[in-house]
N, C-alpha and C positions, 0 to 999 in steps of 0.2 A: 270370457268377456269378449264382446264383439269389437273388432278393430274398426276405427273410422275408415271409410272408403273415400278415395279421391273422387271429386266430381268428374263425370265423364265429359269429354270435349263435345260440344254441340256440333253435330255433323254439318249443319248449314253454316255455322261460323267457320269451321275448318275449310269448307268449300269456298266461302267468300275470301278467306285469306289466300287460298291457293289460286283463285282467279286473279287476284291482285298480283301475286308472285309471278305468275306466268305472263300477265300483261306487262308488268314492269320489266321483266327480262327481255321480252321482244322489243319493247320501247327503247331500252338501253342499247340493244344490239343493232337496231335499225332494220336489219334483215337477218333471219335465222330459220331454223327448221324445228319441227317437233322434237326430233332426236337430240338436237343440240340443247333445246330448252330442258328436256328431261335430264340430260347429263349435268346441266348447270344447277338446276334447282333440287335435284335428288329425288324426283318423283318417277314413277314408272311411266313408260311410254303410253300405255293405255289410259292412265290417269291424265297425263298431259293432253292427249288427243281429245278426251272428253271435255276438258277445260277449254281447249282451243276452239272446239266446235261451238261451245256456248259463247265465247268471246266473238267468234265470227257472226253468230246469230244476233248478238247485241250491237254489232257494228263497230267494235273497237279494233278488230284485226281484219286484214284481207290476205288472201293467198294468191300468188301468181307465179307462173313458170315453174321450172324444176331446177334443183341444184343438188349436188352431192352433199351429204351431211358431214363428210369427213370421217365417217366410220363405215364399218362393213355393212352391207345391205343395200337395199334399193335407194335410189335418189329420193331426197325428201322435198316436199313442196315448200316453197319459200313463204314465210310468214312476215308480214310487215304491219306497222300501225296504219290504220285507215286514214286516208286523206279526205274522206267524206264522212258524214255521220257526226259523231260526237266532236264538239269543239268548245273552246273557251271564249267567253265574251269579257273583254277588259275595258273599263271606262275610267279614264283619268280626268278629274276635275281640278284644274289649277286656277290660279288667280286670274289669268287672262286668256285661257283657252280650255276647250274640252276635246279630248281625243278618245275615239272608240276604235277598238281593234278586235277582230275575230281571228283566232289562231287554231289551226287544226292539230290533231294528235301527233303529227310529225314535227310540230314546232314551227310550221310555216305560216307566215302572215297571209291571210286570204282576203281580208277586208280591213281597210284603215281609213278613218275619216277624222278630220280636225276642223274645228270652227273656233273663231275668236270668241271670247267671253267678256261681257261687261260686268265687272265685279260689283257694280252698284245694284244689280238685280237681287231680289229677295232669294233666299236659299231655296224655297219651294219652286220658284221660277227657274233657277239654275238647274235643279235636279230634273224638272220637267223637260227642259231643253236637252239635257243629257239623255233623257229617256227617248226623246224624239229622234236624236241622232242614232241612238242604239237601235231603235225600231227600224230605221232606214238601213242600218248595217245588217240587221237580221234578215230583212227582205232580200238584200243582195246575197247574203250567205246562203239563204234557202235556195237561191238559184244556182248555187255552186254545190248543192247537195249536203250542206252543213247544217247541223242542228245543235247550237250551243246548249250545254247541259247545266250551265250556271253563269252568273254574272259576278265579276269582281269589281268593286269600286275602289279606286285609288283617290284618297281625299286629303286635302290640306289640313294641317292642324292636329289636334289631339283627338284620336278616334278610339272609341271603346264601345263594344256591344252594339255596333251598328249606328252609333250616334257620334256626331262631331261635337265633342264637348266644347272645344274652343278653336276657332280659326281666325286669329287676329287680322290677317290680311284680307279676309273676306267679310269680317264683322259677324261671323256665325257663332252662335252660342246654343248649345243643347239642341242641335238639329238632328232629327231622326232620319238620317240620310237613306239608309237601306229601305225603310218603310215608304218614304216619299218616292224614291226612285222606282221601287217595285210597283207601287200603285199607279204611277204615271205610265210605266211601260205596259202594264196589263191593260190599262185603258186604251192604249194605242194598238196593242196586239194581244187580244184576249187569250190566245194560245200560250202566252208566257205565264199565265197564272200558275203559281206554285213553283216557278223557276227559282232555284236556290240563289240567294244574293248574299255575298259576303263583302266585307270592307276592311280597309286598313289605311294607315297613313301613306301618303304617296311616296315618301322617301323609302319606307319599308318595301313597298311594291317595286320601286326602281332597283333596290338592292337585291331583291329576289330575282329580278330579270337579269341582273349582272351575274349572279351566282349560277343561274340555270342556263343562260343563253349568251353570256359574255365571253371574254377572252382571258379569264383569270387562271386558266390551267388548273393546277393542283391547289391553288390558294382557296382556303375555306374559312379563314378568319380575317376580316377586313372592316374598315370603316368606309361608309359610302356617304358622300355629300352630294346633295342635289341643289344647284343654284338656279333659282328662278326669281320671281319678285321677292320671295323670301328665301331662306336657306334651310333646307331640311337635312336630317341626318339619320342614318341607320347603322346598326351594329350587328355584324354577323359573326358568330363564334362557332367554329367547327361545323359550318354548314347550316346553322340554325339562327334565326333572328333572336337577338337578346331584347326582350320586350320590357323588362322591368316589372315591378309589382302590379302596376295598373295598365301596362301596355303603352306607356308614354316615353320609353327610353329613346334616346337619339336626338332630342331637341337641341342640337348644337347651335342652331341659328339664334337661340336665346341664351347662349352662354355669354356672360358679360366680359368684354375684352377691354373696356374703358369705363370705369364707374362714373366718370364725369361726362360721358359721351351723350349723344343726342337721344331724345326720348323715343322709345320703340312703341309700336302698336300694342305690344303685350303689356305695357304699363311700366316696364323697367327702363333703365338707361344704358346706353353703350353696348347693346347686344351686337353680336357678330353680324347679324342681318343688316344693321345700319352702316356697315362698312363693306360688306361683300355681297349684299343683295343687288339685284339688277338696277334699281333706282340709284343706289349709292355709287355704282360704277358709271352709269350713264351721265348723271347730272354734272359732275366735275369736268367731264371731258366734252360736254355739250354735244353728246352723241344722240342720234335719233333711235338707235337700237343696237343690239349686240353685234350684228355684222358691221354696222358703221363704226362701232368702237374698235373692233378688230382691224378694220381698214385704217382708222386713224393711228392706232398703235403701230401697225405695219409700216405706216408712212413716217413714223418717228415723232408724232405730235407730242409735245411735252406734257400737256394736260392729260392725255389718254394714258401715257406711260406712267405718270404719277398716280393716277387713280388706280391703275392695275397693280402697281407696286404696293400701294397702301393696302389694297384688298388682300394681296398676297401675304403681307406681313400680319394682318389681323387673322387671316385664315390659319397661318402658321402658329400664331399665338394660341388660338383656340384648339387647334389640332394637336399641338405638342402636349397639352394637358391630357387630351383624350388618349394619345399614344402612350404616354407615361402610365396612365391608369389601366389601359386595356391590352397593351402589347400586341397590336394587330400585325399581320404579315404585310398588309398594304393599306394605302389610303386611295380611294377611287373618287374622282371628281366627275360628277355628271351634270345634266341640265345645260346651263349656258357656259359652264367652265371649260369643257374640252376645246371649244373654239378659241378660248382666251388663254389656254395653257402656256403658250410661248412667252407671255408677259407676266402671268401670275406665278409661274413655277419658280423662277429664280429666288424671289423674296420668300415665298412659301417654304421652299426647300431649305433656304438658309436658316429660317426660324426653327424648323424641325431639327436641323443639324446642331444648332446652338442649344436648344432647350430639351431635347430628348436625352434622358440620362443614360440610356443603354449604350449610346454611341453608335447604334446600328442604322441611324437615319442620315447618313451622309448624302449630299446632293446627287451622287452617282449611284446610289444603292438600288435604284429602279423600283422603289416601293411606292412612289407617288405616280399615279397613272390616270389617264383619262378614261371615262366610262366608254363602253362599246356603243357604237352609234345606234344600234337597234334595241339596246337594253333600257327602255324607258318604263315609266310606271304603268302605262296601259298594257304593255307586254307582260309585266310582272303580275298584273291583276288577272289577265287571261291565263297565264301559266299556273297561277295559284288554283284556279278552277280545274285545269287539266291534271295537276298533281293530286287533287282530291279525287278526281275520277279514276286515276291510276290506282289510288289506294283503296277504292271501294267501287268498282265498276257497276255493281248491281244497283247501288243507290243512285248513281248518276247516269244510268243507261237511258237513252232515248228509246222511242218505239222500235221494235225489231225491224231491221231493214232487209232481211233475207226472207224469201218465201218459205 
């Protein structure tokens, strides 16, 4: 009787995997040699050299100078991620602004543009404006020798399969954001036809930026809140986003903290957003903006201090439930909150200390922290593209850059 045979591994699939393995190894090291890569990944030096040559041809790696490999033999040529060629395009659309960012493979910002947004514009017009800003950023990036291999959209509200199902603060419902943006960008720059476009909730993108580019150290399980006009949330568990059954996990801004509270744009009452969103903070303090609110609080104005203390209490009320449920290592506050942390944190930390049953969230535990300055949603969107390229460089490779 013939024994069933195991299917043979597809050679092209193995090579794709190994290309990614070598590229990610160089990316993580920053600078290394072929010999060091071979020792790290367990492939032969000739195999690594072949893979490296292909990655050089595709523009993902560059070599420069000489360095000793740390092993016996000749000095090895230094390999580094390229700072020209493949790059990520990140586009953040928020209630009152659009930010576009181009990030190279080294993780360096090369182009960044921000414009204010009138939230009364129709969704198609907003996405067309974002595409126009992106086209201008791509022109600038091209002058720097960069060729984005994909676009990431960071969008407000509930995002699924390229569509904004609901964005209450923008009045968007069932908006095919990826398709509208891609069409508008192609009309402006025909060369972008076929450019991969992906999208996610802006709070998720900000959390990825914090995970990959922030100052969390070894922390890989955390809650991330983004305070803007609304309040967004994201949950990262062991370095992966917790998305939920339909991709909508993390909507902490619409957790009810007072059932008899004011009506929210989502249709409910007493949502956290109505107490800790930007409008809820500014109006009671008669502040013209977040910097003005911080100035007033710093000067000890009672209304500003009261508004921030109330927001801190409500944030703590919502977050304590999330902490009890999810047991994160840290809670990270982004968006407008880092500037306001000196006045938000006392009441917020007090609520966490009183309500978290584990007893591990004392005010001095250091688990409540501001987001890193550069870790915003546009960076996360660009980084998402770069991580996809690192995982499959052949799919995301631009035209060969070497003769």
